[in-house]
C-alpha positions as CSV (number, residue, x, y, z in Angstrom):
1,X,0.0,0.0,0.0
2,X,1.4,3.5,-0.9
3,X,0.6,7.2,-0.5
4,X,-1.2,8.3,2.6
5,X,-2.0,4.9,4.0
6,X,-4.5,4.9,6.9
7,X,-5.5,1.6,8.7
8,X,-8.1,1.4,11.4
9,X,-8.7,-1.6,13.6
10,X,-11.9,-2.8,15.3
11,X,-10.4,-1.9,18.7
12,X,-10.2,1.7,17.7
13,X,-6.5,2.0,16.8
14,X,-5.6,4.2,13.8
15,X,-2.3,3.9,11.9
16,X,-1.1,6.5,9.4
17,X,2.0,6.1,7.2
18,X,3.2,6.7,3.6
19,X,3.6,3.1,2.7
20,X,2.8,-0.3,4.3
21,X,3.6,-3.9,3.3
22,X,1.1,-6.5,4.3
23,X,2.5,-10.0,4.5
24,X,-0.7,-12.0,4.8
25,X,1.0,-15.5,5.1
26,X,3.0,-14.2,8.1
27,X,0.2,-12.1,9.5
28,X,2.6,-9.1,9.5
29,X,2.4,-5.5,8.4
30,X,5.6,-3.4,8.1
31,X,7.1,-0.2,6.9
32,X,10.3,1.7,7.3
33,X,8.5,5.1,6.9
34,X,7.3,7.4,9.6
35,X,4.2,6.0,11.4
36,X,1.6,7.6,13.6
37,X,-0.6,5.4,15.8
38,X,-3.5,6.8,17.7
39,X,-5.2,4.6,20.3
40,X,-7.3,5.8,23.2
41,X,-5.5,8.7,24.9
42,X,-2.1,7.8,23.3
43,X,-0.4,9.0,20.2
44,X,2.8,7.2,19.1
45,X,5.1,8.4,16.3
46,X,8.3,6.6,15.1
47,X,10.2,5.5,12.1
48,X,9.6,1.9,11.1
49,X,7.0,-0.6,12.2
50,X,6.5,-4.3,12.5
51,X,3.1,-5.4,13.7
52,X,0.2,-7.8,13.6
53,X,-2.6,-6.5,11.4
54,X,-4.9,-6.0,14.4
55,X,-2.2,-3.7,15.9
56,X,-2.4,-5.4,19.3
57,X,1.3,-6.1,19.2
58,X,3.5,-3.5,17.7
59,X,7.3,-3.0,17.3
60,X,8.4,0.5,16.4
61,X,12.0,0.6,15.2
62,X,13.5,4.0,15.9
63,X,13.1,7.6,17.0
64,X,10.0,6.9,19.1
65,X,7.8,9.4,20.8
66,X,4.7,8.6,22.8
67,X,2.3,11.2,24.1
68,X,-0.2,10.2,26.8
69,X,-3.0,12.5,27.9
70,X,-4.3,11.5,31.3
71,X,-7.4,12.9,32.9
72,X,-6.7,14.4,36.3
73,X,-8.9,13.1,39.1
74,X,-11.7,15.5,40.1
75,X,-10.7,18.0,37.4
76,X,-11.2,18.8,33.7
77,X,-7.4,19.2,33.4
78,X,-5.3,16.7,31.6
79,X,-1.7,15.8,32.4
80,X,0.5,15.2,29.3
81,X,3.3,12.6,29.7
82,X,5.8,12.3,26.9
83,X,8.1,9.3,26.5
84,X,10.9,9.1,23.9
85,X,13.5,6.5,23.1
86,X,16.0,5.7,20.4
87,X,14.2,2.4,19.9
88,X,12.9,-0.1,19.5
89,X,9.7,0.1,21.4
90,X,7.5,-2.9,21.8
91,X,3.8,-2.4,22.7
92,X,1.3,-5.1,23.7
93,X,-2.0,-3.2,23.8
94,X,-3.9,-6.3,25.1
95,X,-1.5,-6.6,28.1
96,X,-1.3,-2.8,28.4
97,X,2.5,-2.8,28.6
98,X,5.2,-1.1,26.6
99,X,9.0,-1.8,26.6
100,X,11.1,1.2,25.6
101,X,14.8,0.7,24.7
102,X,17.8,3.0,24.5
103,X,18.0,6.6,25.7
104,X,14.5,6.5,27.3
105,X,13.2,9.8,28.7
106,X,9.9,10.4,30.4
107,X,8.7,14.0,30.9
108,X,5.6,15.1,32.8
109,X,4.4,17.5,35.4
110,X,6.1,15.4,38.1
111,X,9.6,15.6,36.5
112,X,11.9,13.7,34.2
113,X,13.1,10.1,34.3
114,X,16.0,8.9,32.1
115,X,17.1,5.2,31.7
116,X,18.5,2.6,29.3
117,X,15.3,0.6,29.3
118,X,11.8,1.1,30.7
119,X,8.6,-0.9,31.2
120,X,5.5,1.2,31.2
121,X,2.1,-0.2,32.3
122,X,-1.1,1.4,31.2
123,X,-4.8,1.3,32.1
124,X,-6.6,2.1,28.9
125,X,-10.1,1.9,30.4
126,X,-9.3,4.6,32.9
127,X,-6.8,6.3,30.6
128,X,-3.9,6.3,33.0
129,X,-0.3,5.3,33.5
130,X,-0.1,2.7,36.2
131,X,3.5,2.0,36.7
132,X,7.0,2.8,35.3
133,X,10.0,0.5,35.9
134,X,13.2,2.1,34.7
135,X,16.4,0.0,34.5
136,X,20.0,0.9,33.8
137,X,21.6,4.3,34.4
138,X,18.5,5.8,35.9
139,X,18.6,9.5,36.4
140,X,15.6,11.4,37.8
141,X,15.2,15.2,37.8
142,X,12.5,16.9,39.9
143,X,12.4,20.5,41.0
144,X,16.2,21.0,40.7
145,X,17.0,17.8,42.6
146,X,18.6,14.8,40.9
147,X,18.7,11.1,41.8
148,X,20.7,8.2,40.3
149,X,20.2,4.5,40.6
150,X,20.2,1.3,38.6
151,X,16.5,0.7,39.0
152,X,13.5,2.9,39.8
153,X,9.8,2.0,40.2
154,X,7.4,4.9,39.9
155,X,3.7,4.7,40.7
156,X,2.2,7.9,39.4
157,X,-1.2,7.6,41.1
158,X,0.5,7.2,44.5
159,X,3.3,9.7,43.7
160,X,5.7,7.0,45.0
161,X,9.3,6.4,43.7
162,X,11.5,3.5,44.9
163,X,15.2,3.6,43.9
164,X,17.4,0.5,44.1
165,X,20.9,-0.3,43.0
166,X,23.4,2.2,44.4
167,X,20.9,5.0,44.8
168,X,22.3,8.5,45.1
169,X,20.2,11.6,45.7
170,X,21.4,15.2,45.3
171,X,19.0,17.7,46.9
172,X,19.2,21.4,46.9
173,X,17.7,23.3,49.8
174,X,16.1,26.8,49.3
175,X,17.1,27.8,52.9
176,X,20.6,28.4,54.2
177,X,22.6,26.0,56.2
178,X,22.3,28.3,59.2
179,X,18.5,28.2,59.0
180,X,18.7,24.4,59.1
181,X,21.0,24.3,62.1
182,X,18.9,26.7,64.1
183,X,15.6,25.0,63.4
184,X,13.8,23.8,66.6
185,X,13.9,20.1,67.3
186,X,10.8,18.1,67.3
187,X,11.2,16.5,70.8
């Protein structure tokens, strides 16, 4: 298929690209062109794709960007989370999990997470991120503070972050050291 190819699945996924090869005997679709996949509250762009025709399992080859719009609880506001990686990215939409590889960066209102590899769990029904597991050279930036570790587990709904594997945290205080030393004790 060539020139402005658009494929839509019964589950609501929409794929747009310039060309697409369909290998029916292998139940595979593929392209090396730029692809855009819209599903639920996620938009994914990348170069190159290997997938099943129903788009339930997708492998995006390189220069991957995923934008996730989450509805904020008790609000009309949405929180945008952007995840990028050099690739590949493997998504299993049925299992609601994605595996990002090489130079992974997550940006959202809570800060930034960098790592070599990242597993991201979704809840499509409630349009939310459930859990992020970052592995390898993890670096987290939040409000001017930086942490390093080999593994980090982030639970966005609980605003919880667990660092393992030689964790190191660098925190910057807004007050002076004298203010900290003169602070009353909580006895």
